[in-house]
C-alpha positions as a printed Julia matrix, in Angstrom:
378×3 Matrix{Float64}:
  83.3    89.01  110.44
  79.61   88.83  109.82
  78.29   89.89  106.41
  75.64   92.06  108.08
  78.11   93.76  110.38
  77.6    97.02  108.49
  74.1    97.19  110.0
  75.0    96.19  113.58
  76.4    99.56  114.56
  76.07  102.08  111.71
  77.19  105.04  113.8
  80.54  103.4   114.59
  81.07  102.39  110.99
  80.15  105.82  109.69
  82.5   107.36  112.26
  85.37  105.18  111.05
  84.63  106.02  107.4
  84.49  109.76  108.13
  87.74  109.63  110.14
  89.49  107.69  107.36
  88.31  110.21  104.76
  89.68  113.01  106.98
  92.96  111.09  107.39
  93.44  110.79  103.62
  92.2   114.29  102.8
  94.03  116.55  105.27
  97.38  117.83  103.87
 100.6   116.92  105.61
 101.19  120.06  107.62
 103.37  119.96  110.72
 101.67  121.51  113.72
 104.72  120.99  115.93
 108.17  120.14  114.65
 110.36  118.15  117.04
 113.68  117.77  115.19
 113.18  115.18  112.49
 109.73  114.37  113.76
 106.62  116.45  113.09
 103.23  116.21  114.74
 100.49  116.53  112.12
  96.68  116.6   112.08
  96.87  113.06  110.69
  98.29  111.9   114.01
  95.32  113.21  115.95
  92.86  111.67  113.49
  94.56  108.27  113.76
  94.52  108.59  117.57
  90.77  109.18  117.51
  90.41  106.14  115.19
  92.32  104.09  117.78
  90.01  105.21  120.58
  86.91  104.54  118.46
  88.14  100.98  117.9
  88.81  100.58  121.61
  85.4   102.05  122.52
  83.6    99.68  120.18
  85.67   96.81  121.59
  86.73   95.37  118.29
  88.73   92.26  119.01
  91.06   90.38  116.77
  91.36   86.7   117.56
  95.09   86.27  117.69
  96.45   82.88  118.55
  99.01   82.89  121.39
 101.72   82.04  118.83
 100.74   84.99  116.65
 100.67   87.34  119.64
 104.15   86.25  120.68
 105.49   86.77  117.15
 104.02   90.28  116.94
 105.27   91.23  120.44
 108.77   89.84  119.8
 108.9    91.67  116.47
 108.05   95.07  117.99
 110.28   94.58  121.06
 113.33   93.45  119.07
 112.83   96.03  116.36
 112.31   98.77  118.95
 115.56   97.85  120.74
 117.48   97.81  117.47
 115.9   101.08  116.42
 116.8   102.78  119.7
 120.38  101.53  119.45
 120.95  102.96  115.98
 118.54  105.91  116.05
 118.33  106.93  119.7
 115.02  107.8   121.4
 113.51  108.87  118.06
 113.65  105.17  117.08
 110.85  104.45  119.56
 108.81  107.26  118.01
 109.26  105.61  114.59
 107.97  102.32  116.0
 104.94  104.19  117.32
 104.48  105.63  113.84
 104.48  102.08  112.41
 101.9   101.09  115.0
  99.82  104.12  113.94
  99.86  102.93  110.31
  98.74   99.47  111.53
  95.77  101.04  113.37
  94.69  102.95  110.28
  95.21   99.78  108.18
  93.03   97.81  110.57
  90.32  100.46  110.27
  90.5   100.22  106.46
  90.04   96.45  106.72
  86.95   97.05  108.88
  85.47   99.31  106.21
  86.24   96.68  103.55
  84.07   94.22  105.55
  81.14   96.66  105.75
  78.52   98.04  103.43
  80.33  101.41  103.44
  83.27  100.34  101.28
  81.64  101.66   98.1
  80.89  105.01   99.73
  84.45  105.19  101.09
  85.94  104.58   97.61
  83.7   107.1    95.87
  84.3   109.88   98.41
  88.07  109.33   98.5
  88.42  109.33   94.73
  86.08  112.3    94.27
  87.93  114.29   96.91
  91.33  113.64   95.36
  89.98  114.35   91.88
  88.54  117.7    92.99
  91.7   118.8    94.76
  93.82  117.71   91.78
  91.62  119.63   89.33
  91.96  122.78   91.48
  95.74  122.27   91.61
  95.94  122.05   87.8
  93.97  125.3    87.63
  96.45  126.84   90.12
  93.6   127.54   92.54
  94.82  125.17   95.26
  98.57  124.69   95.92
 100.49  121.45   96.27
 101.63  121.01   99.88
 104.8   118.99  100.27
 106.45  118.67  103.72
 109.85  118.69  101.99
 109.4   121.44   99.4
 106.7   123.46  101.13
 103.71  125.06   99.36
 103.9   125.56   95.62
 101.78  125.88   92.5
 102.55  123.65   89.51
 100.94  121.96   86.5
 101.45  118.6    88.22
  98.96  117.59   90.89
  99.35  115.6    94.09
  95.91  115.84   95.65
  96.06  116.15   99.42
  99.38  114.32   99.48
 102.98  115.44   99.38
 104.0   114.41   95.86
 102.43  113.26   92.56
 104.06  109.84   93.1
 102.39  109.47   96.51
  98.99  110.19   94.97
  99.6   107.68   92.18
 100.69  104.87   94.42
  97.97  105.59   96.94
  95.32  105.2    94.21
  96.99  102.0    92.98
  97.08  100.53   96.49
  93.47  101.51   97.16
  92.16  100.12   93.86
  94.29   97.02   94.45
  92.56   96.16   97.72
  89.15   96.44   96.03
  90.38   94.18   93.25
  91.59   91.74   95.9
  88.2    91.53   97.61
  86.63   91.19   94.15
  84.56   94.37   94.49
  83.63   95.93   91.13
  84.96   99.46   91.47
  84.06  100.96   88.07
  85.92  104.08   89.17
  87.59  104.97   85.87
  88.58  108.4    87.13
  90.73  106.77   89.8
  92.99  105.41   87.1
  93.41  108.91   85.66
  94.8   110.09   89.0
  97.46  107.33   88.92
  98.83  108.47   85.58
 100.56  111.5    87.02
 104.09  111.69   85.59
 105.12  108.54   87.45
 106.88  106.0    85.26
 106.28  102.73   87.12
 102.89  103.5    88.68
 100.62  102.51   85.73
 102.48   99.21   85.37
 100.97   98.0    88.65
  97.46   98.47   87.3
  98.37   96.61   84.14
  99.98   93.73   86.04
  96.83   93.09   88.08
  95.06   92.26   84.81
  97.38   89.34   84.21
  96.6    87.34   87.33
  96.68   83.99   85.5
 100.14   84.69   84.11
 101.75   85.94   87.34
 100.07   83.08   89.26
 102.44   80.72   87.44
 105.23   82.01   89.66
 105.48   81.31   93.35
 105.43   84.2    95.84
 109.08   83.65   96.71
 110.07   83.83   93.06
 108.16   87.08   92.66
 109.92   88.65   95.66
 113.37   87.48   94.57
 112.69   88.62   91.03
 111.76   92.1    92.18
 115.18   92.55   93.8
 116.86   91.15   90.69
 114.98   93.74   88.61
 116.26   96.5    90.9
 119.83   95.31   90.33
 119.27   95.16   86.58
 117.8    98.67   86.65
 120.86   99.95   88.49
 123.19   98.26   85.99
 121.2    99.71   83.09
 121.33  103.24   84.49
 125.05  103.43   85.47
 126.6   100.65   83.34
 127.83   97.25   84.45
 131.53   98.24   84.82
 130.74  101.15   87.12
 128.27   99.06   89.12
 130.92   96.39   89.78
 133.5    99.0    90.63
 131.25  100.67   93.2
 130.06   97.4    94.75
 133.52   95.98   95.36
 135.37   99.11   96.3
 136.54   99.27   99.94
 134.34  101.32  102.24
 135.12  102.71  105.7
 132.95  102.62  108.76
 129.84  104.65  108.04
 128.32  105.72  111.35
 125.41  107.45  109.61
 123.49  106.78  106.45
 124.39  109.43  103.88
 121.87  109.09  101.08
 123.7   110.03   97.91
 127.23  110.93   96.99
 128.24  107.43   95.88
 128.17  108.03   92.15
 131.24  109.85   90.86
 130.93  113.43   89.66
 130.64  113.87   85.92
 128.89  110.54   85.34
 127.1   110.43   82.0
 123.36  110.66   82.51
 120.92  109.83   79.7
 118.19  112.45   79.25
 115.04  111.66   81.22
 116.81  109.33   83.73
 117.75  111.96   86.32
 115.17  110.65   88.78
 116.35  107.06   88.38
 119.99  108.13   88.83
 119.05  109.82   92.07
 117.41  106.6    93.25
 120.44  104.49   92.28
 122.61  106.88   94.28
 120.45  106.25   97.37
 120.44  102.5    96.85
 124.23  102.38   96.63
 124.42  104.52   99.82
 122.29  101.98  101.61
 124.54   99.18  100.4
 127.66  101.04  101.64
 126.01  101.65  105.04
 125.04   97.98  105.45
 128.38   96.76  104.07
 130.32   98.73  106.67
 128.07   97.68  109.58
 127.69   93.92  109.83
 125.14   94.12  112.65
 122.93   96.22  110.41
 123.6    93.92  107.48
 122.23   90.91  109.34
 119.71   92.43  111.8
 118.85   95.81  110.25
 118.76   99.16  111.98
 115.04   99.34  112.87
 112.06  100.98  111.24
 112.75  104.64  110.45
 116.54  104.43  110.37
 116.41  105.37  106.72
 115.78  108.93  107.94
 113.24  109.84  105.32
 112.4   108.4   101.93
 114.8   105.9   100.36
 112.72  105.77   97.13
 112.22  102.02   97.35
 110.33  100.12  100.0
 112.14   96.97   98.92
 115.5    98.55   99.64
 114.17   99.96  102.93
 113.09   96.43  103.9
 116.66   95.19  103.64
 118.1    98.19  105.47
 115.72   98.22  108.42
 115.2    94.5   108.94
 118.46   93.06  107.63
 119.22   89.74  105.97
 117.59   87.71  108.76
 114.41   89.77  108.47
 114.47   89.37  104.71
 114.83   85.59  105.02
 111.95   85.52  107.46
 109.8    87.38  104.95
 110.84   84.94  102.21
 109.74   82.11  104.49
 106.36   83.68  105.3
 105.58   85.28  101.92
 104.0    82.1   100.54
 100.96   82.87  102.74
 100.32   86.13  100.91
  98.0    85.85   97.87
  99.34   86.86   94.5
  97.32   90.07   93.91
  98.23   91.72   97.25
 101.85   90.65   96.87
 102.11   92.09   93.36
 100.59   95.36   94.48
 102.92   95.57   97.49
 105.96   94.93   95.3
 104.78   97.42   92.64
 104.23  100.3    95.1
 107.58   99.63   96.73
 109.73   99.13   93.65
 110.8   102.71   92.96
 108.61  104.31   95.63
 108.96  104.13   99.39
 105.46  102.9   100.17
 106.48  101.55  103.59
 107.41  105.11  104.66
 104.36  106.91  103.26
 101.71  107.85  105.84
  98.97  107.22  103.24
 100.3   104.19  101.36
 101.73  102.18  104.3
  98.36  101.87  106.07
  96.78  100.42  102.93
  99.67   97.99  102.51
  99.15   96.83  106.12
  95.4    96.57  105.58
  96.11   93.87  102.99
  97.4    91.63  105.78
  94.29   92.18  107.96
  91.94   91.6   105.03
  93.91   88.48  104.08
  93.76   87.04  107.57
  90.01   87.61  107.66
  89.57   85.9   104.27
  91.59   82.9   105.5
  89.85   82.29  108.83
  87.2    84.95  109.37
  89.02   86.3   112.4
  87.38   89.65  112.95
  84.72   89.66  115.59
  82.57   92.72  116.23
  80.73   93.2   119.48
  77.92   95.59  120.27
């Protein structure tokens, strides 16, 4: 990618920036609801982004081996998803492709002279909407809970957590490309009643310390921390009892209902208990379906948020997919990896329409930094 690419076709770059700003500023409102799948304005914006990229003839220099890996991944995952989810599974795969398109567009902006403008406009827009929400002038719009007014704020997104992790992911990519953001207000938006969100910002400041550990150790440690969190929340004895109890054949994932009624819950841990309940449900579902345990059930089979992208990764791609990730993760630099782990620890960043594209953009930016693979043509 040429350093002066931002001047080669300013109209195209400005168009991409404007479309991305629209994508991240329009609330999640279903125009058409098709069962579990809703068509939103974001879908049309991302489709326009796709056609803009095609029109400009942006090409990514994939090696044949890389192309085959990507094709095999989508083909195999689509087949598995259709088997366990029906025709909607193919729609979920298309959704994942949509996030990749938006992520690719973000990486393009990161290579241009418009990345500072993009950051400032995005942060200012979210700050303005959030201020109006605090003043009860503008409502929060959540696809799950509908429209409501509250003292918490979520910007143009569905939940306060989504806003927090979006800001963290966005700031993280600027930290990764070593761009001085100086957007202090962005950090304020991330401190929005979300327990683990600010930790990600703090961790990025200790690059020398976390660099001591290998990427594989960091990934394995993140899953160990989830287990320790579960044990801390429900006690070790109950955890062992639930893990080793016999389970029947679960034909569908029922998120919740694993923890016994009347369990003692410490004040302030209700949200964590709800997450533990979902995690244990995922374990039961995988434990009773060995095909899913080893191969996963395809992207989207979680049927909504699981409240942890790390847990979703195991469910949808299985043990073999997890081992493949462990094998390939050494190629991911520390900062992007830490951000990806942080936003998927107790939040389902891989399912979010605003966080997932940024996570995928890390891969495109990383590939460019390794071998300068983006080529822009007039």
